[in-house]
C-alpha positions as CSV (number, residue, x, y, z in Angstrom):
1,X,8.3,5.2,-209.0
2,X,7.4,5.6,-212.8
3,X,4.3,7.6,-213.2
4,X,2.6,4.7,-215.1
5,X,2.8,2.2,-212.4
6,X,1.3,1.9,-208.9
7,X,3.1,1.3,-206.0
8,X,4.2,-2.7,-205.2
9,X,1.7,-4.7,-203.6
10,X,3.0,-7.5,-201.3
11,X,0.4,-10.5,-201.0
12,X,1.5,-12.4,-197.8
13,X,-0.2,-15.5,-198.7
14,X,0.3,-19.2,-197.5
15,X,0.2,-20.4,-200.9
16,X,-0.2,-18.7,-204.4
17,X,-2.0,-21.7,-206.2
18,X,-5.2,-19.3,-207.3
19,X,-6.4,-18.8,-203.8
20,X,-5.8,-15.0,-204.6
21,X,-6.1,-13.3,-207.4
22,X,-3.3,-11.2,-207.6
23,X,-4.3,-10.3,-211.5
24,X,-6.8,-7.9,-210.3
25,X,-4.1,-5.8,-208.7
26,X,-2.0,-6.0,-211.7
27,X,-4.3,-4.7,-214.1
28,X,-4.9,-1.8,-211.6
29,X,-1.4,-1.0,-212.5
30,X,0.2,-2.3,-209.1
31,X,3.3,-4.7,-209.6
32,X,2.8,-7.7,-207.3
33,X,5.2,-9.5,-205.1
34,X,4.1,-12.7,-203.3
35,X,5.6,-14.2,-200.1
36,X,4.4,-17.5,-199.0
37,X,5.7,-17.2,-195.5
38,X,8.6,-19.1,-194.2
39,X,8.7,-22.7,-194.3
40,X,7.3,-24.3,-191.1
41,X,10.6,-24.6,-189.4
42,X,12.5,-21.7,-190.7
43,X,12.6,-18.3,-189.5
44,X,11.3,-15.4,-191.4
45,X,14.1,-13.0,-192.0
46,X,12.4,-10.1,-191.0
47,X,12.0,-11.7,-187.6
48,X,15.6,-12.7,-187.8
49,X,17.0,-9.1,-188.1
50,X,18.4,-9.5,-191.5
51,X,15.7,-7.6,-193.2
52,X,13.0,-8.5,-196.2
53,X,13.5,-7.0,-199.6
54,X,10.0,-7.9,-200.5
55,X,8.7,-5.9,-197.5
56,X,11.1,-2.9,-198.2
57,X,9.6,-2.5,-201.8
58,X,6.1,-2.9,-200.7
59,X,3.6,0.2,-201.0
60,X,0.8,-1.8,-199.4
61,X,0.4,-5.3,-198.1
62,X,-2.4,-8.1,-198.1
63,X,-1.7,-10.4,-195.5
64,X,-3.4,-13.7,-195.4
65,X,-0.9,-15.7,-193.3
66,X,-2.2,-17.8,-190.5
67,X,-2.6,-15.7,-187.2
68,X,-3.1,-18.8,-185.4
69,X,0.6,-19.3,-186.0
70,X,2.9,-17.4,-183.4
71,X,5.4,-16.5,-186.0
72,X,2.7,-15.1,-188.6
73,X,1.5,-13.1,-186.0
74,X,5.0,-11.7,-185.1
75,X,5.4,-11.0,-188.8
76,X,2.4,-9.1,-189.0
77,X,3.4,-7.0,-185.9
78,X,6.9,-6.2,-187.5
79,X,5.2,-5.0,-190.5
80,X,3.4,-2.4,-188.2
81,X,6.5,-1.8,-186.3
82,X,9.0,-1.3,-189.4
83,X,6.1,0.4,-191.7
84,X,5.7,3.9,-192.2
85,X,2.4,5.0,-190.3
86,X,0.5,5.3,-193.2
87,X,1.5,1.9,-194.8
88,X,-1.8,0.2,-196.2
89,X,-2.1,-3.2,-194.6
90,X,-5.1,-5.4,-195.1
91,X,-5.3,-8.5,-193.1
92,X,-7.6,-11.4,-194.2
93,X,-8.9,-13.2,-191.2
94,X,-11.7,-15.9,-190.3
95,X,-14.4,-14.2,-188.0
96,X,-13.0,-15.7,-184.9
97,X,-9.7,-14.6,-185.5
98,X,-10.8,-11.0,-185.7
99,X,-12.0,-11.5,-182.0
100,X,-9.0,-13.7,-180.7
101,X,-6.6,-11.5,-181.9
102,X,-8.3,-7.8,-181.6
103,X,-5.1,-6.2,-180.0
104,X,-2.9,-7.2,-183.1
105,X,-5.5,-6.3,-185.7
106,X,-6.7,-2.8,-184.2
107,X,-3.5,-1.3,-186.0
108,X,-4.8,-2.5,-189.3
109,X,-7.7,-2.9,-191.7
110,X,-9.4,-6.3,-191.7
111,X,-11.3,-8.4,-194.3
112,X,-13.4,-11.2,-192.8
113,X,-14.0,-12.5,-196.3
114,X,-12.4,-13.3,-199.5
115,X,-11.4,-10.0,-201.0
116,X,-13.6,-9.2,-203.7
117,X,-12.7,-6.9,-206.9
118,X,-14.2,-4.0,-205.0
119,X,-12.2,-4.7,-202.1
120,X,-9.0,-4.6,-204.3
121,X,-10.1,-1.6,-206.1
122,X,-10.4,0.4,-203.2
123,X,-7.0,-0.9,-201.4
124,X,-5.3,-0.2,-204.9
125,X,-6.5,3.7,-204.3
126,X,-5.3,3.8,-201.1
127,X,-1.9,2.5,-202.0
128,X,-1.8,5.1,-204.9
129,X,-3.0,8.1,-202.3
130,X,-0.4,7.2,-200.0
131,X,2.3,7.2,-202.5
132,X,1.7,10.8,-203.3
């Protein structure tokens, strides 16, 4: 990794039409890769056993897929199963999902609100500290 570039952050979001401000992470020096999850009737390659280049590049993950979908919960679990122990993962949930999926979310940090600039700044610092 170039010393002037922070670790790659994977944004796992349902759409990238301005619902998440990836530019904040980029301004903090972190290249951002966006994944909009698998098509409704397609299997995520990470779950299909073929691997995922985006996940393999990630130094941190912000996950905002819909936990009410079984495949999306499985993707989050695969991130935990395959990622290194100190891989920073933040999951954006609705408050009721935090209760419903408490077991799954016990292994990650949760935001029950839209991430603020301060949230993203703290996440970027965590990604940098785990890269050292």
